[in-house]
RODO-2510 file (C-alpha; in nm, 4 decimals, decimal comma):
residues 330
     n   res          X          Y          Z
     1     m     3,8204     7,1958    11,8425
     2     k     3,7266     6,9465    11,6211
     3     k     3,3985     7,0612    11,7896
     4     i     3,4844     7,4074    11,7831
     5     l     3,6106     7,4106    11,4089
     6     q     3,2531     7,2441    11,2824
     7     y     3,0893     7,5414    11,5454
     8     l     3,2687     7,7829    11,3345
     9     f     3,2331     7,6067    10,9641
    10     e     2,8262     7,7143    11,0052
    11     y     2,8882     8,0439    11,0213
    12     k     2,8956     8,1186    11,3718
    13     t     3,0509     8,3536    11,5854
    14     l     3,2412     8,2986    11,9399
    15     p     3,1114     8,4014    12,3040
    16     y     3,3990     8,6741    12,4663
    17     e     3,4610     8,3868    12,7375
    18     q     3,5159     8,1047    12,4607
    19     a     3,7470     8,3323    12,2699
    20     k     3,9371     8,3810    12,5773
    21     e     3,9654     8,0323    12,7037
    22     i     4,0647     7,8925    12,2799
    23     l     4,3376     8,1596    12,3107
    24     v     4,4519     8,0052    12,6642
    25     n     4,4580     7,6653    12,5031
    26     i     4,6234     7,7558    12,2012
    27     s     4,9056     7,9648    12,4319
    28     r     4,9658     7,6315    12,6190
    29     g     5,0102     7,4012    12,3222
    30     i     4,6731     7,2142    12,3591
    31     y     4,6310     7,2125    11,9767
    32     n     4,7876     7,0431    11,7369
    33     d     4,9495     7,2795    11,4277
    34     t     4,7156     7,1568    11,2013
    35     e     4,3621     7,2737    11,4632
    36     v     4,4848     7,5630    11,4719
    37     t     4,5995     7,6672    11,1207
    38     a     4,2389     7,5585    11,0937
    39     f     4,1494     7,8045    11,3478
    40     v     4,3499     8,0630    11,2477
    41     t     4,2180     8,0457    10,8715
    42     v     3,8763     8,0636    10,9989
    43     f     3,9301     8,4661    11,0368
    44     l     4,0856     8,4918    10,7064
    45     m     3,7221     8,4138    10,5516
    46     r     3,5118     8,6198    10,7663
    47     s     3,5511     8,9408    10,9668
    48     i     3,6264     8,8969    11,3613
    49     t     3,3820     9,0428    11,6069
    50     i     3,4713     9,2778    11,8728
    51     e     3,3835     8,9946    12,1167
    52     e     3,6413     8,7591    11,9763
    53     l     3,8414     9,0203    11,9779
    54     e     3,8402     9,1231    12,3332
    55     g     3,8428     8,7589    12,4166
    56     f     4,1669     8,6936    12,2392
    57     r     4,3490     9,0015    12,3121
    58     d     4,2252     8,9776    12,7275
    59     a     4,3494     8,6000    12,7305
    60     l     4,7283     8,7428    12,5661
    61     l     4,7760     9,0157    12,8825
    62     e     4,6280     8,7990    13,1249
    63     l     4,9294     8,5565    13,0415
    64     c     5,2041     8,7827    12,9055
    65     v     5,4986     8,8735    13,0860
    66     k     5,4130     9,2055    13,2306
    67     v     5,7034     9,5191    13,2289
    68     n     5,7457     9,7432    13,4816
    69     l     5,8487    10,1035    13,3504
    70     n     5,8495    10,2841    13,6935
    71     g     5,5903    10,5409    13,5987
    72     h     5,6657    10,6600    13,2631
    73     k     5,4513    10,7344    12,9953
    74     t     5,5853    10,5901    12,6963
    75     i     5,4504    10,5994    12,3892
    76     d     5,3910    10,2951    12,1368
    77     i     5,4089    10,3542    11,7789
    78     v     5,2930    10,0661    11,6087
    79     g     5,1764     9,9356    11,2761
    80     t     4,8921     9,5488    11,1988
    81     g     5,1386     9,4605    10,9403
    82     g     4,9462     9,3061    10,6503
    83     d     4,9501     9,5313    10,4272
    84     g     5,1084     9,3772    10,1401
    85     k     5,3277     9,6806    10,0834
    86     n     5,6802     9,5828    10,1687
    87     t     5,7248     9,9530    10,3002
    88     f     6,0849    10,0142    10,5070
    89     n     6,0276     9,9778    10,8659
    90     i     5,8643    10,3172    10,8905
    91     s     5,7331    10,2630    11,2369
    92     t     6,0008    10,1805    11,4180
    93     l     6,2180    10,4382    11,2651
    94     a     5,9393    10,6703    11,3678
    95     c     6,0655    10,5235    11,7643
    96     f     6,3948    10,7141    11,7374
    97     i     6,2817    10,9828    11,5813
    98     v     6,0261    11,0120    11,8803
    99     a     6,3169    10,9058    12,1083
   100     g     6,5115    11,1664    12,0154
   101     t     6,2708    11,4289    12,0888
   102     g     6,3172    11,2895    12,4967
   103     q     5,9491    11,1040    12,4869
   104     k     6,0225    10,7690    12,6060
   105     v     5,8903    10,5081    12,3727
   106     a     5,8094    10,1333    12,4645
   107     k     5,8085     9,9929    12,1807
   108     h     5,6531     9,6163    12,1066
   109     g     5,7120     9,3814    11,7664
   110     n     5,7967     9,0706    11,6200
   111     y     5,9131     8,9304    11,3688
   112     g     5,7988     8,9820    10,9809
   113     a     5,4629     8,6813    10,9154
   114     t     5,3933     8,8715    10,6103
   115     s     5,6865     9,1050    10,5242
   116     v     6,0733     9,0452    10,4816
   117     s     6,1285     9,2292    10,7833
   118     g     5,9002     9,3293    11,0396
   119     a     6,0506     9,5455    11,3543
   120     s     6,2401     9,2627    11,5179
   121     n     6,4379     9,1480    11,2332
   122     v     6,5463     9,4958    11,1781
   123     m     6,6560     9,5539    11,5769
   124     e     6,7872     9,2138    11,5628
   125     q     6,9782     9,2914    11,2671
   126     i     7,1540     9,6126    11,3649
   127     g     7,2751     9,4689    11,6922
   128     y     6,9630     9,4619    11,9768
   129     k     6,9350     9,1646    12,1601
   130     f     6,5667     9,1039    12,2852
   131     k     6,5019     9,0186    12,6805
   132     a     6,2715     8,9942    12,9198
   133     d     6,4617     9,1047    13,2126
   134     n     6,2730     9,4317    13,3590
   135     a     6,5653     9,6145    13,4754
   136     k     6,7612     9,5693    13,1578
   137     l     6,4841     9,7502    13,0063
   138     n     6,4423    10,0082    13,2534
   139     t     6,7843    10,1284    13,2413
   140     e     6,7078    10,1573    12,7918
   141     i     6,4048    10,4008    12,8647
   142     e     6,6261    10,6013    13,1166
   143     e     6,9225    10,6046    12,9228
   144     a     6,7783    10,5727    12,5428
   145     n     6,4280    10,6946    12,6204
   146     i     6,3312    10,3432    12,4257
   147     c     6,3132     9,9994    12,4619
   148     f     6,2276     9,7659    12,2469
   149     m     5,9576     9,4049    12,3448
   150     h     6,0148     9,1143    12,1294
   151     a     5,6592     9,0239    12,1313
   152     p     5,7136     8,5786    12,1803
   153     l     5,9328     8,6513    12,4531
   154     f     5,6306     8,8208    12,6254
   155     h     5,3126     8,6073    12,4684
   156     p     5,3709     8,2442    12,5251
   157     a     5,0645     8,2292    12,2206
   158     l     5,2342     8,4887    11,9413
   159     k     5,6286     8,2611    12,0146
   160     t     5,4048     7,9252    11,9390
   161     v     5,2117     8,0400    11,6450
   162     g     5,4632     8,2560    11,4922
   163     p     5,5971     8,0102    11,2754
   164     l     5,2481     7,8807    11,1941
   165     r     5,2002     8,2447    11,0783
   166     k     5,5433     8,2947    10,8457
   167     n     5,4600     7,9742    10,6959
   168     l     5,1012     8,1236    10,5918
   169     g     5,2288     8,4514    10,5047
   170     l     4,8702     8,6089    10,5404
   171     r     4,7529     8,8447    10,7684
   172     t     4,5880     8,7113    11,0352
   173     f     4,3794     8,8246    11,4031
   174     f     4,7280     8,8347    11,5527
   175     n     4,8312     9,1141    11,3612
   176     m     4,5429     9,2953    11,4451
   177     l     4,6136     9,2088    11,8371
   178     g     4,9564     9,3210    11,8350
   179     p     4,9342     9,6574    11,8928
   180     m     4,6877     9,5692    12,1587
   181     v     4,8984     9,3925    12,3590
   182     n     5,2166     9,6000    12,4453
   183     p     5,3476     9,3931    12,8097
   184     a     5,4413     9,7204    12,9189
   185     s     5,0895     9,8937    12,8731
   186     p     5,2013    10,2800    12,7559
   187     a     5,0065    10,6189    12,8417
   188     f     5,0156    10,6864    12,4762
   189     q     4,9545    10,4922    12,0996
   190     l     5,0212    10,4991    11,8015
   191     v     4,8636    10,2682    11,5615
   192     g     4,7757    10,2441    11,1782
   193     v     4,5595     9,9980    10,9985
   194     y     4,4918     9,8915    10,6619
   195     n     4,1652     9,9060    10,6382
   196     l     3,8844    10,1340    10,7731
   197     e     3,6990     9,8426    10,9560
   198     m     4,0118     9,7611    11,1400
   199     a     3,9987    10,1004    11,2556
   200     r     3,6516    10,1102    11,3539
   201     i     3,7690     9,8268    11,5614
   202     y     4,0551     9,9724    11,6944
   203     n     3,8208    10,2805    11,7782
   204     y     3,6009    10,1018    12,0312
   205     l     3,8349     9,9038    12,1873
   206     l     4,0914    10,1951    12,2395
   207     q     3,8060    10,4200    12,3652
   208     k     3,7695    10,1586    12,6077
   209     s     4,0886    10,2150    12,7223
   210     g     4,0380    10,5885    12,8254
   211     r     4,3979    10,6241    12,7163
   212     p     4,5036    10,8895    12,4980
   213     f     4,5200    10,7231    12,1038
   214     t     4,5663    10,8139    11,7666
   215     i     4,4748    10,5482    11,5304
   216     i     4,6119    10,6334    11,1253
   217     n     4,4877    10,4684    10,8189
   218     g     4,6253    10,5202    10,4611
   219     l     4,3277    10,5420    10,2499
   220     d     4,4760    10,2907     9,9452
   221     g     4,5600    10,0696    10,2066
   222     y     4,8872    10,1370    10,3824
   223     d     4,9005    10,0649    10,7757
   224     e     5,0745    10,3565    10,8083
   225     i     5,0985    10,7714    10,7006
   226     s     5,2538    10,6716    10,3420
   227     l     5,2149    11,0345    10,2075
   228     t     5,0732    10,8628     9,8689
   229     n     4,7323    10,9463     9,9122
   230     d     4,5092    11,0805    10,1642
   231     t     4,5276    10,9646    10,6015
   232     k     4,2028    10,8850    10,7903
   233     v     4,3400    10,9738    11,1552
   234     i     4,0953    10,8776    11,4090
   235     t     4,1905    10,9974    11,7973
   236     n     3,9938    11,0277    12,1423
   237     s     3,7994    11,3333    11,9573
   238     g     3,7050    11,2632    11,6221
   239     e     3,7823    11,2042    11,2679
   240     k     3,9588    11,3671    11,0243
   241     i     4,1049    11,2848    10,6428
   242     k     4,4407    11,4599    10,6005
   243     t     4,6095    11,4958    10,3000
   244     p     4,9638    11,4420    10,1868
   245     v     5,0629    11,7864    10,2171
   246     e     4,9369    11,8765    10,5713
   247     l     5,1128    11,5884    10,6849
   248     g     5,4221    11,5627    10,5106
   249     k     5,4239    11,8944    10,2865
   250     r     5,4433    11,7139     9,9999
   251     f     5,3473    11,4096     9,8173
   252     v     5,5463    11,0834     9,7496
   253     d     5,5745    10,8136     9,4985
   254     a     5,5388    10,4279     9,6556
   255     r     5,8060    10,3265     9,4581
   256     d     6,0064    10,5705     9,7122
   257     i     5,8894    10,4081    10,0146
   258     i     5,9641    10,0408     9,9549
   259     g     6,1944     9,7974    10,1847
   260     g     6,4816     9,5811    10,0909
   261     n     6,4159     9,2475     9,9611
   262     t     6,6168     9,0698    10,2809
   263     i     6,6370     9,1623    10,6278
   264     e     6,9854     9,3033    10,5376
   265     e     6,8595     9,5449    10,2800
   266     a     6,5948     9,6645    10,5675
   267     a     6,8456     9,7130    10,7551
   268     k     7,0961     9,9144    10,5530
   269     i     6,7739    10,1469    10,4380
   270     f     6,6936    10,1481    10,7958
   271     m     7,0575    10,2862    10,8991
   272     q     7,0574    10,5503    10,6008
   273     i     6,7532    10,6932    10,7431
   274     i     6,8137    10,7058    11,0891
   275     k     7,1735    10,8512    11,0023
   276     g     6,9916    11,1053    10,8116
   277     d     7,1311    11,0072    10,4391
   278     g     6,7653    10,8765    10,3450
   279     s     6,6354    11,0379    10,0555
   280     w     6,3328    11,3334    10,0572
   281     a     6,0660    11,0862    10,0626
   282     q     6,1660    10,7927    10,2916
   283     n     6,2451    11,1228    10,5962
   284     a     5,8534    11,2887    10,5039
   285     v     5,7124    10,9886    10,5823
   286     v     5,9060    10,8833    10,9500
   287     l     5,8948    11,2300    11,0107
   288     a     5,5235    11,2757    10,9575
   289     n     5,4547    10,9699    11,1914
   290     a     5,6412    11,0512    11,3609
   291     a     5,4893    11,3941    11,3985
   292     m     5,1421    11,2411    11,4372
   293     a     5,3038    11,0398    11,7549
   294     l     5,4040    11,3413    11,9397
   295     q     5,0782    11,4986    11,8450
   296     c     4,8957    11,2520    12,0557
   297     t     5,1153    11,2665    12,3545
   298     g     4,9514    11,6124    12,4054
   299     n     5,2867    11,7604    12,3939
   300     y     5,2697    11,9931    12,1893
   301     k     5,0209    12,2422    12,0728
   302     n     4,9454    12,1898    11,7277
   303     y     5,0616    11,9249    11,4513
   304     n     5,3293    12,1832    11,3087
   305     d     5,4946    12,1893    11,6569
   306     a     5,5368    11,8428    11,6765
   307     y     5,6344    11,8173    11,2745
   308     n     5,9149    12,0499    11,3970
   309     a     6,0687    11,8885    11,6927
   310     a     6,0681    11,4948    11,4346
   311     v     6,2761    11,7291    11,2026
   312     e     6,4764    11,8393    11,5088
   313     s     6,5303    11,5259    11,6048
   314     l     6,5989    11,3116    11,2628
   315     e     6,8107    11,6169    11,1414
   316     g     7,0048    11,7344    11,4830
   317     g     7,1139    11,3468    11,5356
   318     k     6,9274    11,3346    11,7845
   319     a     6,7073    10,9980    11,7268
   320     y     7,0854    10,8451    11,6017
   321     s     7,2437    10,9326    11,9249
   322     a     6,9389    10,7418    12,1014
   323     l     6,9863    10,4150    11,9034
   324     q     7,3726    10,4534    11,9686
   325     k     7,2647    10,4568    12,3139
   326     l     7,0592    10,1860    12,2820
   327     i     7,2420     9,9654    12,1302
   328     s     7,5652    10,0581    12,3729
   329     l     7,4007     9,9319    12,6841
   330     q     7,2886     9,5438    12,5046
***
């Protein structure tokens, strides 16, 4: 690792094969914590290249515990995290709204590294038991339309660097990798990113995958549709700027979508919203993200139809029913 670090400190970048090899070695515990921290820190000081990111991604996918969901065309809704906005668990709530419409969801998540409560924190708090059992995950998909995959159970490298990431408390390239290494290989993907440079990288990589995708970036730095400002929306067919009124019928104040200060508070907010007791601002934001995901599947004629389906799922109690069913299967 000393040679690798010296090489990187000279402002050089890694070729694909070397990037892949390094992440395989991190997964196997070949480097100590200090070496891995120094390595990760390099990418806090400069942008990651597409070649490096592809190498890291392919290492994780090669080593991961694969999931076979029996041909179901699933979607994942995930933000990279690291936007520093401390919003409530918008993507996870959107997943349940989507599941409530009948669309199968394979949610991939982790503990929060840069926020109070990541997807795994809130799922664990509300009674979900993490598992890598393929049969049980299939049962969840069949009966609740949604399963959850806690990233460290499927990716050795993410388990190895988890404590390091939490101690750093800064966004790292692992934030970028999370959405690209879902072990169930969903057919559709909605990815939220916190800046336009990352949106460009994701666009390049997801175009190569050939699968339908949507990338969203709140232009004031959110990795989701926040309705606090315009949102850049990138799909297989091009890019658009959408206003809060177009996406959520209204503007939202940033103060109205803040998450809790503890995991318990975050879970309480989550439960209020999914039960239909959220504020108009909270509801508008989760509905917009769910609608964008539904539109990505191609099953809706336009965004308004997708939005109406999301409203019916949340207000009709279908999203909450999906959650109740999922928790009953634990």
